[in-house]
N, C-alpha and C positions, 0 to 999 in steps of 0.2 A: 480107287479109293476103298471104302469098306467092302471088301471082296465077298463077305459072307451075306450081303444083302440079297434077298431073293431075286431071281432073274427078271421078274416083272418090273423091278425098280432099277433105274439107272445106277450104275456103279457109283458108290460114294454119295448117293443122294442125301442120306440122313446126316452124315458127317459134314457135308458141304453146308447144309442148313445151320448146323450147330456152329461151325466156324464162321459162317457168314455173319452170324449175329455177333460173335465175339470180336470180329475185326471191323465191322462196319459201324461201330460206335464212334463217338467223338474221339479225337486223336489221343488225348492224354487221359481219358477217363478210365475208370475201372470197369471191367466186365460186369454186367448185371446178371441176376439169376437166370437160369436156363428155362424160365417160364415162357421164353420167346417161341418155343417150338410150335409150328403151325399144325393145324389138324392133319394136313397131309403128312408131316413128319411123324406125328404120333401114330398115325395109321400105319406108316411104314414099319415103325418099331413093333406095332401090334402084329403085323403080318409076319414079321420075323419070329415072334414068340409063338404065333399060331401055327407056323410051319412045322413046329415040333423039332427044329434042329437042335442038336446037342453037341455040336462041335465045340470043344473046350476053348479054342481061340475066339470063336464067335461069342461064346458065353462070357468070356473075360472082358472083351471089348464092350459088350452090351452092359455088363455090370459097371464098368468104368463110366460109361455114358450115363447110366442111371444115377451114379454118385454125383456127377457134375450137375445133372438135372435137379438134384435135391440139395444142391449147395454144399457138397462135401468134396471139394477138389483135392484136399490133402489125402483123403482115403483113395481117391481115383489115382493119384500119383503113385501111392504105395502099390496098388494092384498092377498098374502099368509097368512100373519098374521091375516088379517080380516077373511079369510076362516077358519083358524085353530080355531079362537076364536068363530066363529058363527056355526061351524059344528064339534063339539067335538066327535060326534059319526059317522062321515062319514066313509064309507068304503074306501075312498081315502085318509084318514088322513096320512098313512105312506108315500104315494106318495108326499103329501104336505110337510111333514117333510124333505124328502130327497131333494125336489126341493128348498125349502127355505134355506137349508144348503148350497146347491150349489150356490145360489144367494148371501148369506152372505159371503161365501168363496171368491167369485169373487170380493167383495168390501173390502176384508181383515178384515172382522169382524169375525175373526176365533173363538174367545171364544164363541160367540153366536151360530155360526154354530155347534160347538161341542155340545152345550146343546141340540140342536134339534136332532142331530145324536144319542146322548145318549138316548133321549126321544123315538126315533123310536125303538132303540134296546131294550129298557125297556118295551115299550107298545106292540111291535109287534115282539117278539123274533123269531117267525116262518115265518115272512114275506119273500117273495121272493126278497125283497129289502135289506135284512139284510147284505148279502155279500157286496153289493155296498156301504151300509152305513159304514161298517167297513173299506172298502177301502178308502172312503172319509175321515173317521176319522183319519186313519193313515196319509193320505196326509196333512190334516189340522194341526195335531200335529207336523208334520215335518216342515211345514211352520212357525209354532210358535217357532221352535227351540227345541221342546220337542222330540228329536230323540229317547231317551230311552223309551218314552211312545208310540211312533209310531211303533217301531219294533214288540212288542208283538201283537199289533192289526193286523198288516199285516201278522204276522205268523199265526194268527187265521184264517184270510181270506184264506191263502194258504192251511191250513189243512181242512177247512170246505167246501169250495166252490167246486161245481161239474162242474163249467163252466171253460173251459181251458183259455178263454180270460181273465176272471177276475183273474185267478191265475197268468197269465203272467203279468198282470198289477201290481199285488201285488209283484211279484218277481222283476219287474223293479224298483218300488219305494223302495223296500228293498235294492236293490243294490245301489241306489242313496244315501240313508241314510247311509249305511255302508261306502260308499266313503266319505261322509261328515265327518264321524267319523274316517276316515283314516284306517278303517278296510278293507284294500284292498283285502286281500285274500278271506275273506268271500263274499265280493262284487262280485268278479270273480266267486265264486262258485254258487251264486244264479243266476247270469246272464247266466251262462252255463246251469243251470236248465231251465231258461226261453227259452234259445235257443233250447234246446231239445224239449220243448213243442210247439214251434212255427212251423207253416207251412213253407215249404221250401222257399216260396217267402218272408217270414217275418224274417228269421233267420239273415239277414244281420244287423238288428238293434242292437240286443244285442251283436253280434259279433264285430261290430264296436265300441260299448261302451267299451268292454273289451280291444280291441286293443288300443284305445286312453288312457285308464287307464294305461296299461302296458308301453306304450311308453312315456307317459307324466307325470306320477305321482309317479311311483315306484322307491324307492331308490335301491341301489345295493343289500342290504341284502334281501329285499323283492323280487327283481328280481331272486335272487338265489333260494329262496323258491319256486317261481312259476316254475322256470326251473326244480327243482328237484321233484316237485309234479306232473307236467304234462309232463312226460318224453318222451312220443311219440305222444302227442296230442296238439291241440290248447288249451291254449295260450303258452305252453312251447316253441314252435318255435319262437313266438314273443319275449318272454323273452330272449331267447338265442341271437337273432338278436340284441336286444337292448344292451345286455351285450357286444357283439362283437364290436358294434359301440362305446359304451362308452369307452371301454378299448383302442381301436385304437386311438380315439381322444386324450386320456390322455397319449398316448405313452406307455401304458402297454401292449406291444405286446405279451409278454409271456402269459398273461391272455386272451387276444383276441385269441391267437392261441389255448389255451386249450379249449375255448368255441367253436371255429370253428371245431375242431376235434370232439367234442361232438355233435355239430349240424349235421355234415355230417354223423356221425354214427346213429343218431336218425332219421334224415329226409333226406335220400339220394336223393329222387326225388323231394324235395321241390323246388319251383321257385327261392329261394334264394341260393340254393346249388352252382350254377356256380359262384356267387359273393363270397361266402365263400371260394371256392376253389382258386379263384384268389387272395384273400387277403392272404391266407396261403402261396401261391407261392411267393408273394411279400415280406412277412416277412422273409422267408427263404433266398431269394435273398439278402435282406438287411443285414442279419446276415453274409452271406458268403462274402459280400463286405467289412465287417469291417476289419480294419487293425489288431486289437487285439480283443480278446474275453476273458471275465471273465465268469466262470460258477458258478451257485448257486445250491447246492445240499442240499435240505431242505425238511422237512415234511410240505407240503402245504395243507394236508387234514388229516383226522383222529384226534385223541385226541391231537396230538402235532401241529395241523394245525395253531392254533393261534400264537404260538411262532415262527413257521416257517415263517408265513406271516409277522410278525413284523420284523424278521431278513431280509426278502426280501425287506421290505420297507426301512430299513436302507441302504441296498446295493444300491437301486435305488437313494436315496438321495446322496450317495457318488458319484455315476456315474454322476448324474446331476451336482453336484458341480465340479467334475473333468472336465466335458465338458466346464463349464463356466470359471473356474479360472485357469485351467492347460492347456487349449487348446486341450484336448484329445477328439477330436470330433468323432474319428473313433474307439470307443470301444463298442463292442456288448455284450449283456448279453444272455446267454443260461441257461435255468432252468430245473432242474430235481426234480420232486416230489418223495421223497423217500418212501412214504407210499404205493402206489399201487404196487402189485407184488414184495414184499420184497425179495422173493427168487431169483429174477432175478436182484436185485439191482447191484451187483458187475459186472455182465455182461453188464448191461445197462450203468454203469459208464465208463467201459472200452470203449464201443462204443462211448459214448459222448465225452470223452477226445480224443480218436483217431480221430474222425471226425472233431471236432472243434478246437482242439489244443489250449485250453485256457491257458492264462498266469498263472492262478491260479484258484483253486476251493474254493469257500467259503462254508464251511460245512465239515462234517455233524454236527448236533447239539449235539448229545449224545455221552458220553464217550465210551459206549460199541460198537459204530460203528467204532471207530478209528482204532482198530487192523485190521479190514476188509479192510480199504482203505489204510493203511500204505504201504502194499506191492505194491498195484497199483500205488501209488504216486511215489515210488522209481522206479518202472519199466518204467513209462511214464515220469519221471523227471518233475513232475508237483506238485507244492506246494498245499497242502490242509490246509486251515486255518479255524479251528473251531471257531465260535464266541461265543459258550456257554458251551462246554464240560469242566467241572471243574477238569479234571484230572491234577494233579500238575506237571507232567513231561511227555509231549507228545513226546519229542525227543527220549525217550528210545524205542519208537515203530518204529521210522523211521526219517531220516534226512529231509524229505520233509513235516513233520507235524509241524504245528504252532498253537498257541491258543491265541486269544485276550480276552478270558473269564476271569472274576473275579474268582479267585480260593479261596478255603477255607483258605489255608495258607496266602494269601494276606490279607484277611479280618482279620484273627486272629492277624497277625503281626501289622496291622494298628491300630486296636482298643487297643491292648495291649501297643503299643508304645505311643499312645496318652494318655492313662490313666496313664501310669507309668512315662513317660518323661515330658509331659506337665502338668498333674494334680498332679503328685507326689504320686499317690496311690500305696500302697504296699501290702495290704491284700484284698483278693477277695473271694466271694462265687460265685457259678455257679448253675443256675437252667435251665435245657435244656430239650427240647422234646426228647423222646426216639425214634429218627429217625436217619438215617445216617447223615443228615445235622446237627442235634443238637449234636450228639455224636462226630462227627469229629471236629466241631468248639469248643466244650468244651475241647476236648483233645489238640487241637492246641493252644488254648488260655492259657490253663494251662502250656503248654510247654514254650510259649513265656514269661509268667510272671515269671516262675522259672528261665529262662535264664537271666532275668533282676534283679534277686535277690529278687523277690517278693514271696508271699506265697498264696497258695490256701487253705482257711480254711475248706471248705466243698463243695461237689458237689452232687446235687440231680437231678433226672430226673422225667418226667411225661409223661403220654400217651397223644397223640394228641387230644383225645376226652375229656380229663379232663377239668372240670370247677372249681373244688375245689382244691386249691393248699395248703390248710392248713396243711395236714400231712407233706408235703415236707418242708414247711417254718418252721414248729415247729422243724423238725430235723436239719435244718440249724442253727436255733436259739440255740438248745441244744449243738450243736458242738461248736458254737462260744462262748457260756458261759463257756466251758471248757478251753478256751484260753483267749481272751482279752475282750470278751463281759461282761457286768455288768448288775446286776439286783438289783434294790433298791426299798424299800417300802416308799411310800409317802402318806400324808393325803390330801384328797380333802377338799374343803371349807365346805363341809357338814359332815366332820369328817369320811369319808369312806376311808379305807386303799386301796391303789392301788399299784401294782407291776409294776415298770417302767423298761423296757429293753432298754439298750443303746448298739448298735452294736459295736463290737470291730474291725470290718473290714471296708474298705473304700468304696467299691462299689460291686454291684452284676451284673454278666454277664448273660444276658437272650437271648441266640441265638435262638429265635423262630420267629414266624411271628407276624404281627401287631395285629391280633385278640388275640393271646395268651398274648402279652405284655399288652394289655388293661385290660385283666382279672387278670393278676398277680399283676400289680402295686398297685391297691387299697387293695389287700389282704396282700401285704407286709406292707403297712401302718397300716393296722388293727393289725398286730402283732408287731407294733413299730419298724419295720425294715426300719428306715428312712435313707436310703443311696442312693447315686447316682446310676442310672440305665444305664447300657451299653448294646447295642444291635448290631445286625448284619444286613445284607441288607434285610432280611425278614421284617424288620420294615418299609422300605421305601414304604409305601402304604398310599393313602389318608384316608383309614379307621382308621389309627392310630389317626389322628387328629379328625375325625368325632366321633369316639367312646370313645376316651380317656377323662378322667377328669383331674383335677389339679395334680393328682399323677404322671402323665407322664411328667409334666413340668420339663425342664432341662435335660431330658434323652438324651443320646448321642449314635449314631450308625454310621455305615460306609456303604458305597456302592460304586460301580464302576461308577455310573452315578447319577447326581443330576439335575433334571429337572429345578430347579430355580437357578442354579449356575450363578453368575454374569459374569463368564468367557465368553468373546466374541465368542469363538469357539463353546461353548455349546449353547449359545443363537442363533447363526446362524443356527446350526443344528436343534434346537427345532422349530424355526420359519419356516424353510423350511419344516420340517416334518408336522407341523400343517397345513400349507398352502396346502400341497399336499394331506394329508390323513385325515384332519379334526379330528385329535386325538393327544394325547400326545405320544411321543416315550417312549418305555420301555428300560430296560437294554439290552434286546435281540437286539433291533433295534440299540442301541448305539454301542454295541460290533461288530455287523455286519458292521455297518458304518465304524468303525475303521479298520476292516479287509480289507475292500475294498479300503479305502483310502491308506493303506500301499502298496497295490499292485499298485495303480496308482502312488504313489510316486516312487516306483521302476521303473516304466515305464518312469516317468519324468526324472529320472536319467540315462536312457539309456537302461534299460532291455527290451529285445525283445523276450525272451523265458522263459519257466518255470524255467529252470536251472539258468538263469540270475536273475530272480525274487528271487529265493531261496537264491542266493549269497548276493543280496542286503539286504534281510530281516535278514540274519545272521550277516552281518557286520555293518549295520547302527545302531547308538544309538540315533539318533535325528529324528526318524520317527514321522510324525504328527498324534497325536491322540487327542481326545476330552479333555483329561486330561493334554495335553501338550506333549513336545517331550519325546519319550520313545524308548526302544529297546527290543528285545527278549533276555531273559536269556538263560543260557546253557541248560535248560530243554525245550526250545521251547515256553515258556509262555511269553506273553507280560508283561513286568515289568511296569504295568500301574499305574497311580495315583489313589489312593483310597480316596474318599471324606469322610470327617468327618462332620456329620450333627447333629444338636441339635434341640430339640423341645423347641421353645422359644415363649411365648405369643401366643400359638395356631398355630404356623407356623413352618415349617422346615427352618432352617438357616444354611448355610454353615459356618463352623468354620475355615477350612484351605483349 
């Protein structure tokens, strides 16, 4: 580095201190005055002056440094440019390149600074200034906004330098750039590495940066990732504290409680532990003080965690509305995650119901769990309302079981009724996925059509992984030609013969998902199967509109919830949900919302126990649901309204 520094000082000591200041500032900030120089640095310069050296190169570089020190970088640039032009063979040329780059950077002439840094690295690849040059290059690129150019340069510094201080500066800058790019997890990782390299007295800097990042910039999803990555170390503790505070402020006490328990298990002697313990105690006291309690028994983790969380969100919105519009201010919510320790689930449920005596339990989600809870529900006289189990007759398992889920029979009945009664269709083909969902809907639709005097011409199935549906369509076509389909030969304008197929059936039922529908529709058209398309609730996805072409226009399907319904009840629910959770509600959320609202309605009408709630649910036929007044049928399933939806001009439109 500065080769004219006296032998008793390490080579480049003074320039390193100068540049360290210039580059260890915040990422996009302007360099501050050179008042930073330590006593040691000033003494080094004094020693140079006292040594009586008169070497012109040394004097020039010292003069440039003095100009920078006195806030005159433009004058320093002029001197250094003259030096570089007049002394192209100087042994101090690499020093001059680095110093002029620092001066240019301080005046925001970043592009020119980069050119000198690149020149230094090109002409003096083995210079002991190379690491500092790369460090400055990364900093300048970042100040220009070239973050993706700065990162590999800084990575090179980190891998090549043998100086711990230089490596720490590179790590600090890298973290700042990653923060700017919102790559917060990697920023935390590199700052932790910087902290590990720092002497004890300097660890507080990177630690505080990480703390500020976690508490000030991370969203819930990223906080969860930090929590689950650093399970017993900093900053996992900071992430947990932040999550606890966020959930408590938003009234999500069940989530705050889960994170408190996790915090106390991982950090039992942490300074925050007494605060966490007190919060947990206050949550329990508040729940105990509630006049009524509703329980939610849902999978909030594991592969079904998303659906369980959406259902829980719907429950929260229902309770929020109940407190506002029904005056039910003293209803608490107790939650059980059904995923951990599944073998103890029944025992845990018994303890939960026995301790809190909820008016009703919302859950479980899946049909195969219903037999397990049916006996418990009867024994404790507590209604269990599943918001999503599609079993068509839950009452056969127990008199305390109810379902607000959209069932396969309800879907098949609604689409068949609309196609037959409203549209007058009589003949149908079916093309369905070879799954339980597809097979059951195909069977039920066929049954509904025949009961209405209609006819099923042909039924074909396909594997979920299929993308070519030609074989199935050709078989449907062949079967139709045996009945009412026709095939005629026509001449094109160029005199070429063409066989034209005209379907003899009125519509085709496609009970698959949205991705399958968008693949099948154009292939039907290719085979001249120009008939209306009928679908199931698997179609109700934004992907249907995003991926579909004109062949899906006019298609009709059904679902138990329609996000864009003009119904005021639906819109109130959607707006509340979006405001609370910054996302759109799903069918799971809507059905759990309905389940909870029905319990609150029973309370409003005077129910004060699980047995009384059960009686109300069995007797009332005007229960408030998102689809309008409804009641439970003899099978324990909510006889809910099923929406008919059509694809019209690239949008979903409610028909009835």
